[in-house]
N, C-alpha and C positions, 0 to 999 in steps of 0.2 A: 564120627567124632565122639569122644567120651567127655562128658561134663563132670568135673570134679567139684563137689560142693564142700566148702571148708566149714567145719564146725568150730566156733569160738566159744570157749567157756570162760566166763568172767563173773565178778561180783555184781550182784543186782544193784540197780540205781533207781532213784525215784521215777525216772522216765519209763521204767519197765512196769509200772504199777498196773496199767490197764491190761497188759499181757498176762501178768500174774493172776489178776481176777478172772480173766477168761479161761486160763488153763486150769485153775483150781475148780471153777464151775463145771468145766467139761469133764474133769476127772470124777467129780462127785456133785451132782446137782442138789444134794441135800445140804451142802456147805453154804453157810451164810457169810458172804465176804463182800466188802465194798472197797472201792479205791481208797476212801478215807481211812478205812480200817487197816489196810495194808500199809499205808504211809505212817499211820499212828504207831503200829507195832514196830515198824522199822526204826522209827525215831525214838522209841522208848525202850529199846532193848536193855535188859539188865546185864551189866558187864560180866557178872560171874557165870552167866549162861554160855558165854563164849560162842555165840551163834554166828553161823556163816550162811548167807543167802547167795546162791549162784543162779545164773541163767546160761542157757546154751543158745547161741545164735547161728542161723544159717542164712546166708545172703542178707545179713542185717536184720533179720526178723527173729524174735524170741520164739523158740519152738519147744523149750523145756525149761523147767525151773526145779530147784532143789534147795533144801535147807537142812541144817544139822546143828546140834548144840548139846550142852550138858543138861541133864534133867535136874533142875534145882529144887524140885519138890520132895526129894528123898535124901536120907542120910547115907544111902548105899553108895559107896565110892565107885567112880568109874561108870556110872549109869548115864546113858545119853539117848538121844533120839535122832532120827533122820527121816526124810521124806522127799520124794521127787515125783514128777509127772512129765510125760512127753506128749506133745500134740499128736493126735492119732495119725495123720499122714506121714509123720517122721519117725514112727516106731519101727522096730526091727532093723535099725541101721546102726546100732551100737551107741547111740547118743545117751540113752539111759545108763548103760554100763559105765561109760566114761564120766558122766556127771556123778554117778554113784561113787566111783573111784576117788574123785576129788573130795567128796563129802567124807568118805571113810578115812582118807589121809588126814583131813582136818581133825576128825575125832581122835584119831590115833595120836596126833601131835599134842592134843590138849588133855590126854590121859584117860580117854574113854576106853572101857573094856567090854561093856555089855550095852547093846543098842536095841531099841524097839522102833517099830514104824507102824503107823495106823493108816488104813486106807479102805476105800470102797472095794469090796470084793468083786473081782471079775476073773474069769478063767485065765485071760491073758496076763493080768497083773499078778496073780498068784503063781502062775507058771514062771514068770520072769523072776519073782522074788525067790522062789525055790532054786532056780538056776543060778542065782547070785549068792547062794549060801544062807538064805534066811529060812526059818522054820516057824510054823504057826504056833502062837502062844494062847491067844484067845479069839473067840468068834462070837458074834451075836447078831440078831436081826436088826435091820434098819427099818424103822416103822414111821408111818405118817398119819396125820389126822387133820380133818377140817375143824378148826377150833370153834366154829359157829354152832357145832352140834353138842357142845359140852354143857352139862347142867351146872347150876349154881353150887358153890361149895357148901358143905355141911360140916360143922365143927362141934365137938363136945363143949359143955359149959366150961368157962374159964379160959378159952382160947379165942383169938381173933386174927384175921388175915389183914396184912397191910402191904402196900407197895414198897419195894426195896428203896425207892426214891425217898421214902419218909424216914429212913434209917441212916445212921452213919455207917460208912463201910467197915469201921472197926467193930461195930456190933455184929454185923453179918460175918465178918472174918472169924470171930471167936466161935461162932456156931458151926462153921464148916469143918473145923479141924478134926473133931472126933469122927463124924460120918465119913470123912475122907479116908480114915484108916480102915474102914470096913468095906470100901468099894472094891469089887474084884478087879485085880490089875496085876500084871507081871511085876510091877514096881510098887513098893509100899510108899504111900504119900504121907510121910511122917515129918516133913520139913517144909511145909508151905509157909512162906514168909509174907508179911504184910505188904511189902513193896510189890511182890509178884501179884498178890490179890488185888491191890489197888490198880495195877496196870490193867488187869482184866475188867475191873469195875468201870473204868473210864473208857473202855473201847467204844468207838463210834457205833458198833452194832449192838452193844449191850442195851437192852430194853428194860430199864429200871422201873418203868411204870407198870409193865406186865410182870416182871420178876417179882416174886412174892415171898414174904416171910410170915410165919405163924408165930405169934407172941403168946406167952403164958400170962397168967393174971398178974405177974410181977413185971411184965414188959420185956422179958428176955426172949431172944430168938431161939425157938426150939425145933423149928422145921423151916425148910426153904426150898425154892426152886428158882433157877435163873433161866432167862430167855434172851436169845439174840435174834434180832430182826433186821430185815432190809426189804423195803417194799411190802409185797404181800406174802413173803416167805419168812419163816422163823425156824429156829432150832432150839431145843432144850439144852441148857448147860447142866451143871451139877444140881441134883436134887437129893435132899437127905433130911434125916430127923435125928435129933439127939437121942442116944440110947434109952435114957430114962423116960422118954415120951413116945416110944414106938408102940405100934399096935393100936393106935387110936384114930387112924385115918387122917393124920395131920398132913402127910406128904400129898395124899390125894387131894385134900382141900386146897393146899397151896398150888398144885398143878391146875386144878379146876379154875381157880381165880386167875392164874397167869394166862391160861388158854382163853378164857372168856374176855379178859382185858385185851389180849392181843387181837382177838376177833373184832372187838370194838374199834381197834386202831387200824383195821384194814387187812389184817393177816388172814389168809385163806388156807394156808398149809403150814403145819408144824411137823418137823421131823425130830427123831431122837433114836438112839441105839443103846443097847445094854448087853453086857456079856451074858452068855447063856447061863452062867453060874449065878447071876443076880436074879433069883427067882422072885423075890419080893417086889422089885421094881418092875419086872416084866409083868407080874400080876396086876399091879396098879395100872400100867399102861394099857393092858388088854381090856380092863374094865372101863377105862376112859374111851375106848373105841379105836385105838391106834391099830393100823393094819400094816402088814409087812410089805415093803417095796424093794427089799434087797438085803444085803448084809455088810457089816463092817468087820474088819479083822485087825488083829495086832500080830505082827511077826517079829521075831527077834533073831539076833546073831551075836557072836562074840568077836572081839578083835584080838 
């Protein structure tokens, strides 16, 4: 007797949240994701992103998830992103390809022409991506650190570190826009809007006590680093310095304060990744004591 298992692909619902967290964590254990965060992001989607969240079910159980939408951080028309993961026991059965087809159809319908995807590098994942028509665009080491080993920050005269929670999000937003243009990426982040930044600022995983800004003697934010935490795990978000203040160790100081504060709050592992082309940030992370545990990659394709 042959058992035929029916795969149903449908839009994600709030009841899928625990499955989404489990599958994201299985695909990349460096990802900091909570059920509260998944629900928050689903309920605060920005309409112009035209995002679609899908799940694939087998026998009533969610075995794969996928999302896709327009990249609203750039002025480059037609730029979009997509991502999916399939539970290990259900791979090599065509579920990922079918889920991916639905996502690409959605992107095509909303006018996307160039797509990127970001994921934890594995031999199987990259082989699948290449087979589906994707090509590698960027690659970089995934690194980890025990923040309890990090020394106190040191700053030149005229600067001081503060928790992001002491600032208005608008003050931090103005500081991130210039460094975002310099970050190695297949996409130029030249259109970050305040509503999108505020959405990230208010994420349940955003640790605004550990996240750190460096202020100059006039109180302006000139360097920063963001941290996202859940339990004893955390990951770095965006770190940067205003061009006129670079070369003074400000980003290093911000990261030291963020990491030490996270340690005080119970975090024992922090992860981050940087493109191979980002020599400056890779040098900072190496001096802080981060060690490689894998790789992250960005692949791309045209529609």
